[in-house]
C-alpha positions in Angstrom: -5.6 -20.5 1.3 -3.5 -18.7 -1.3 -5.5 -16.4 -3.5 -4.5 -14.9 -7.0 -6.5 -12.2 -9.3 -8.5 -14.4 -10.8 -9.8 -16.3 -7.7 -10.1 -12.5 -5.9 -12.4 -10.9 -8.8 -15.4 -12.8 -7.3 -14.6 -11.4 -4.1 -14.7 -7.7 -5.1 -18.3 -8.1 -6.9 -19.8 -9.2 -3.3 -17.9 -6.5 -1.3 -20.3 -3.9 0.6 -18.7 -0.9 -1.0 -20.1 1.2 1.9 -18.0 -0.3 3.8 -15.3 -0.3 1.8 -15.1 4.0 0.9 -16.1 4.5 4.8 -12.9 2.8 5.9 -10.9 3.7 3.2 -11.9 7.6 4.5 -11.1 6.4 7.8 -7.5 5.2 6.0 -7.0 8.6 4.4 -8.2 10.9 7.2 -5.0 9.5 9.0 -1.4 11.2 9.6 1.1 10.3 6.4 3.1 8.3 9.1 0.0 6.6 10.6 -1.0 5.6 7.4 2.7 4.1 6.6 2.7 2.8 9.8 -1.1 0.9 9.0 0.4 0.0 5.2 2.8 -1.8 7.4 0.7 -3.6 9.8 -1.7 -4.6 7.2 0.8 -6.0 4.8 2.3 -8.0 7.5 -1.1 -9.6 8.8 -2.3 -10.7 5.6 0.8 -11.0 2.9 1.1 -14.6 3.8 -2.4 -14.6 2.0 -1.6 -12.1 -0.6 0.5 -13.5 -3.3 2.0 -11.4 -5.9 -0.5 -12.5 -8.8 -3.0 -10.5 -6.1 -1.6 -7.7 -6.4 -0.5 -7.3 -9.6 3.2 -9.0 -9.6 3.0 -9.3 -13.6 2.8 -5.6 -13.9 5.6 -5.0 -11.3 8.3 -5.1 -13.6 6.9 -1.5 -14.4 7.9 -0.2 -11.0 10.9 -1.8 -10.4 13.1 0.8 -11.3 11.2 3.2 -9.1 11.8 0.7 -6.2 15.5 0.1 -7.1 16.2 4.1 -7.1 14.4 4.2 -3.6 16.8 0.9 -2.7 19.5 3.0 -3.9 19.3 5.8 -1.1 20.2 6.5 1.9 17.8 5.4 4.6 16.9 8.9 5.6 16.2 9.4 1.9 14.1 6.5 1.3 12.0 7.4 4.1 11.3 11.1 3.1 10.5 9.3 -0.5 7.9 7.0 0.7 6.4 9.7 2.9 6.4 12.3 -0.5 4.3 9.3 -2.3 1.9 9.1 0.5 1.3 12.3 1.0 1.3 13.4 -3.0 4.1 15.5 -3.1 4.9 16.6 -6.7 8.2 15.5 -7.1 10.2 13.3 -9.9 9.1 9.6 -7.6 5.7 10.4 -6.9 4.9 11.4 -10.7 6.6 8.2 -11.7 4.2 6.4 -9.3 1.3 8.5 -10.5 1.6 6.6 -14.2 1.1 3.3 -12.7 -1.7 1.3 -12.4 -4.0 1.0 -9.2 -2.5 -2.8 -9.1 0.9 -1.7 -10.1 0.6 0.8 -6.9 -0.7 -2.5 -5.1 2.4 -4.5 -6.1 4.6 -1.6 -5.6 3.9 -1.3 -1.7 3.5 -4.9 -1.1 7.0 -5.3 -2.9 7.9 -2.5 -0.7 6.8 -4.2 2.5 9.0 -7.2 1.1 12.0 -4.7 0.9 11.6 -4.0 4.0 11.6 -7.1 5.7 14.7 -7.9 3.6 16.6 -5.0 5.0 17.0 -3.2 1.5 14.8 -0.3 2.2 14.7 1.7 5.8 12.9 -0.2 8.5 9.5 0.6 10.3 10.6 2.5 13.2 9.8 -0.3 16.0 9.1 2.5 18.6 5.7 3.5 16.5 2.8 2.5 17.5 -0.5 3.0 16.2 -2.8 5.8 17.9 -6.0 5.0 19.0 -7.7 6.4 15.5 -5.0 3.6 13.3 -6.1 1.1 15.6 -9.4 1.7 15.2 -9.2 2.0 11.2 -6.5 -1.5 11.8 -9.4 -2.9 13.1 -12.2 -2.0 10.7 -10.0 -3.2 7.7 -9.3 -6.8 10.0 -13.0 -7.6 10.3 -13.7 -7.2 6.0 -13.4 -10.5 4.1 -10.5 -10.8 2.2 -11.8 -9.3 -1.1 -12.9 -5.9 1.0 -9.5 -5.7 2.6 -7.5 -6.1 -0.6 -9.8 -3.1 -2.3 -9.4 -0.9 0.5 -5.8 -1.3 0.2 -6.0 -0.4 -4.0 -8.2 2.4 -2.8 -5.8 4.1 -0.6 -2.1 3.0 -2.8 -4.1 4.5 -6.2 -4.7 7.7 -4.7 -1.0 8.1 -3.6 1.6 9.8 -5.7 0.9 12.2 -8.6 -0.5 11.6 -11.6 1.7 13.5 -14.4 -1.0 14.0 -16.7 -4.0 15.5 -14.0 
């Protein structure tokens, strides 16, 4: 079954906020590289259920410039930029990302994962395995219903980057 933004809105209302908050906190307690590996694992596992509309593809045009800027970097620079986003380091890319809405940030990570798969962005290192903590968070996310999974992802990516207006 493919979900859209409209069909998932009902699911979001039914989500257990305590479970979502706890899982988000567990995710945020991981190291930056562990968070990136976990995002990769999550997106590759659930993306067949997530359409671009679910993650806000209509708003993705707002993030295309940022995605293209990262695509045109060397692989080492790409990885640094992605780490900086996740670590909320104050730099031009993190500030540009920080101006996006939560749904656009979700769409940005969806497209970033697609770009990694297409080879336009530095690939996920094949040697990286999740730690015990990372595996536990992945399991916590996998047992959530689809709406809760999307809510956790939205919460996680919404807090990345730097809001230049804050």
